[in-house]
Residue, then its C-alpha position, 0 to 999 in steps of 0.5 A: x297165118x298169113x305172112x304178108x300184109x297188102x295195104x288195104x284197098x281203101x287206104x291205098x286209094x287215098x295214099x300219097x304214095x301208091x302204085x300209080x303215084x310211085x311210078x309216076x313220080x319216078x320213085x322206082x328209079x331213084x335208088x338205082x341211078x345217081x343222077x335220079x337220086x340227086x334230082x330226088x333230094x333237090x326236089x325234096x329240098x325245094x319243099x323247105x323255105x330258103x332265104x337263098x338258094x344253093x349253088x352246089x347240090x352235093x360236095x362228097x369228099x368221103x366221109x364229108x358230105x356238104x349238101x345244098x352248098x351256098x344255100x342259106x335258111x332258118x329252120x323255123x321258117x320251114x316249120x312255122x313262119x310259112x304256115x301263117x299265111x295259110x289256113x294253118x295259122x289257126x290249125x293246132x300244131x301241138x296238143x299236149x296232155x300232162x300227167x297228174x301229180x299224186x292226184x293233186x290236180x286233174x289231167x291238164x290239156x293244152x293246145x297251141x295253134x301255129x300262130x301261138x307256137x310262132x309267137x311263143x318261140x319268137x318271144x323265147x328266142x328274144x329271151x335267149x338273145x337277152x341272156x347273150x346267146x349268139x348264133x353258133x352258141x350251144x344251149x342245153x335243154x333239160x326239160x320234161x315233155x312239155x310244149x316248152x321243150x319243142x318251143x326251146x328247140x325252135x327258139x334256139x334254131x330261130x336264133x342260129x344257136x345249136x341245141x343239145x337236148x338231154x333227156x330229162x331222166x339223165x343223171x347229173x353226171x351224164x348231164x355234166x358231161x354233155x354240157x362240158x363236151x359242147x361248152x353250152x352257154x345256157x341251160x334250159x330246165x324246169x323245177x321238175x316233171x311228172x313220171x308215174x305220179x311222182x316229181x322228177x327234180x330236174x332243177x336239183x339235178x341241174x344244180x348238181x351238174x353245174x357244181x362242177x368246174x368242168x360246166x363253168x361255160x354256163x352263164x344262165x339257167x332258165x327254169x320253167x315252173x311245171x310242178x310248183x315245188x320249191x327250188x333253190x335259185x342261184x342269184x344272177x345265174x338262174x331266172x324263171x322262164x316267165x321272168x325271162x320272157x316278160x321283157x324280151x323283144x320277140x325275135x320275129x326276124x329269124x337269123x339265116x344260117x348256112x345249110x351246113x350250120x349245126x342245127x343240133x348236137x345229140x349224144x349217143x352211147x359209144x363203145x368207149x363209154x364216152x358219149x358221142x355228140x352227133x352233129x346234124x346240119x340244118x338244110x340236110x337234116x330238115x330235107x330228110x325229116x320233112x320228105x320221110x314224114x310225108x311219105x312214110x306216114x302218108x301225111x294228111x292235113x286232118x291227121x293227129x300224129x302221136x310219136x311217143x318218143x321223148x324230144x331227148x331222143x332223135x326220134x323226138x327231134x325228127x318225128x315230134x318236132x322237125x318232120x311234122x312241123x315242116x308239113x304243118x301237122x298237128x302233133x300230140x305230146x304226152x308227158x307221162x308213163x305209158x301205163x300210169x295211172x292205168x294200163x289203158x292210158x295210151x288208148x284212153x288218150x287216142x280215143x279222147x283225142x281221136x289220134x289217127x297215127x300212133x308211132x311208138x316202140x316195140x318195147x311198149x307194144x310188148x308191154x301192152x301185149x303183156x297186159x292184155x287185150x281187154x285194156x285195148x278192146x274197151x276203148x274206140x280206136x276207130x280214129x287210128x288209120x296208120x300205125x308205126x314202129x321205131x327203135x329196134x326190130x319188132x318181133x313178128x308176134x308183136x307186129x301181128x298183135x299191134x295190127x290185129x288188136x290195136x289197129x283192128x286189122x285195117x291200119x298198115x304198119x310202118x316198121x322203120x329202121x333208122x339211127x340217131x346218126x342217120x337223122x331220118x328214116x332210112x328204110x320202111x314200108x310205104x303204107x299205100x304201096x308195100x306189101x309187108x312182112x311182119x318184122x321186116x322194115x322191107x326196103x330202103x326209102x327213095x333216095x337211100x342206098x342200103x346194102x348188106x355186105x361181107x366184111x370185104x365189102x362184097x355183096x351177100x346173097x339173098x338170105x345170107x346175113x352180113x353187115x348193113x352199109x350205105x353206099x351213098x351219102x344222104x342229106x340228113x346224115x350226121x356231119x361229124x362227132x362234135x370236136x372229134x372228126x377222127x372219132x367220126x371217121x373211125x367209128x362209121x367209115x373205117x370198117x367197110x369199103x368198096x371192094x373195087x374203088x376203096x371208097x369208104x362206106x358208112x357202116x351202120x353197125x347192124x347186121x341184116x339180110x335181104x330175103x329171096x324177095x328183097x325184103x330187109x330184115x335187121x338182126x340188130x347190132x353186130x355186137x349183139x351176136x352170140x358165137x356158139x361153136x362157130x355159129x354166129x347167132x343174132x340175139x334178136x333171132x333167138x328172142x323172136x323164137x322165144x316170144x313166139x311162145x304164148x306164154x312169153x311177153x318179152x325176152x332178152x338174150x345174151x352170151x357168156x363165155x363158154x370154155x368149150x363152145x366159145x359162148x353160151x346162150x343165156x335168155x331172160x324171160x318175162x312171161x304174160x301176167x296170167x303165166x306161172x314160171x316152171x321148169x316144164x316151161x323152161x324145157x318148152x321154151x328151149x324146145x320152141x328155139x330148137x325148133x325155130x332156129x335149130x338145136x345149136x341155138x338152144x339157150x343154155x340157161x333161161x332165167x325168169x325176169x319180172x321185168x327187163x332193164x330198159x333205157x328211158x327210151x325203152x331199149x333193153x340194156x343187154x350190156x347189164x344183162x351180159x354183165x350179170x350172166x357173165x359175173x353175176x353182178x352189174x358194175x357198169x353205168x346205170x344212168x340210162x336205166x329207167x327202173x333200177x328195180x329191174x336189175x336189182x331183182x335180177x341181181x338178188x335172184x342171182x345171189x340167192 
């Protein structure tokens, strides 16, 4: 079985970045030379639409980076206005497919051209202005994945307001915390959304969140009619989307803001339990997402690009909305669950809409693996030309299945690494250039300086696992934690420093290694490490060994305290649909891990899981599994959990 995959010659010949253009553009020098790196980012920023040019490219006073100082712009002019004077005016900007609700209506499909999207954004920006929203105000967006979610984001940007998108599956308490922290002025929501054929009652959740005095900053709630069920409307506070836009004067003249103006706040989990409001700028963020989309996804005007993330997550911000729209792309949106109403839903939509690029999570890929190849093979996926992975390290077995079964062996895979905090992709293959290794994100992108170091800041040797840092600033980096600069400094810039100069480096929180060929392998969060008798074992490494077994669909590994060895390894394993749990299979899996890693990594306990507890973005909630393995119960916050039945079943098994 090959462990290296070169770009198909036909793909490479037509690729935006290949062996010829990489050198011709000087990209081979960008990451190693400071002057070249800054020139690269200056050139990337020139691709945006600026009202006034910057006078200083970078003012760097660690940990504070000010990019494009003196420049002014509006994000929507780069995403929308500039396309209207070209043929893209009548090109599809968004193709959206909804999920049928309990069989009440057929699948709904809507298409918005760039002209239509521009008109809707200007109209809704005018509506927000009528409601008293001004430049610098914060607006909370709590919507299902419908075109209006993108419209609302862009309308805020056009007005110079900072948006805070909260994923539509979060609880009232989680929504309340986010509204309170950023003192939002308006909430934009819907009566409900569709998920697995059921109505998610979003307006009811908003009402619960706003029943608390901590959300007294809210002046209005704008409600989109999506499901049509009855909801309570509070007089003078609540109004329907159509009502808000009916008499609004469209805001055709965008409000220009400084390059450093906060485009959005996006909350991410914190170790203290209080979510961190990650703040991203306008000019720097757009520069990062526009350039990375163009290079990583080999943007072509004829592509239909599907990033399956919700806009409630950073992937949805960067590669559903801003990155693709800056490049004049056609984006596909799907509202519902990936396997509803049938396990072939993804593949059916790719076939019908002739989608050419699919960007999805390893969790989804492993789910499809478990369901069986036949659901994929019954559809014509010849429109696909490029595949992407995002969200967590992808195990080699899932990578190969994605490549062979979904991509038919002809589609390069871009396995991307980045974070909410980084704003845009930091490491990834360039699909027309890079020979890839399954499970590796390969190399930092041009302009990005990633290094794997020891705790004292010295560089690790090849194949030595260490801590992943960025030694240089980059345009799309977060600016701060909303309202808490000290938390920003402590969380990201206090742990690791240049051993010579003492300059703080950005610590990603991830463990990683470079192999002998210089390929980058992400081991996962450093707190996802099990220390067994002095052996520091990355849980992702053990999980990868488990899923190599043909019976295993998915696995999650955690540690629990052990009096003798410090920690013991506990593996939660989900089998493929045609497999039966047995003690013999447990023994075989333990032997598999010992064979792949070493006997010291052999799981002390293997537990069968019908499903693993995951967030609504598809990440496994190892924190809950750690509680279950340690205490036999789960007491922690469950607001991010997608399927409560998964953890309930595991707790029931534990009690029986």
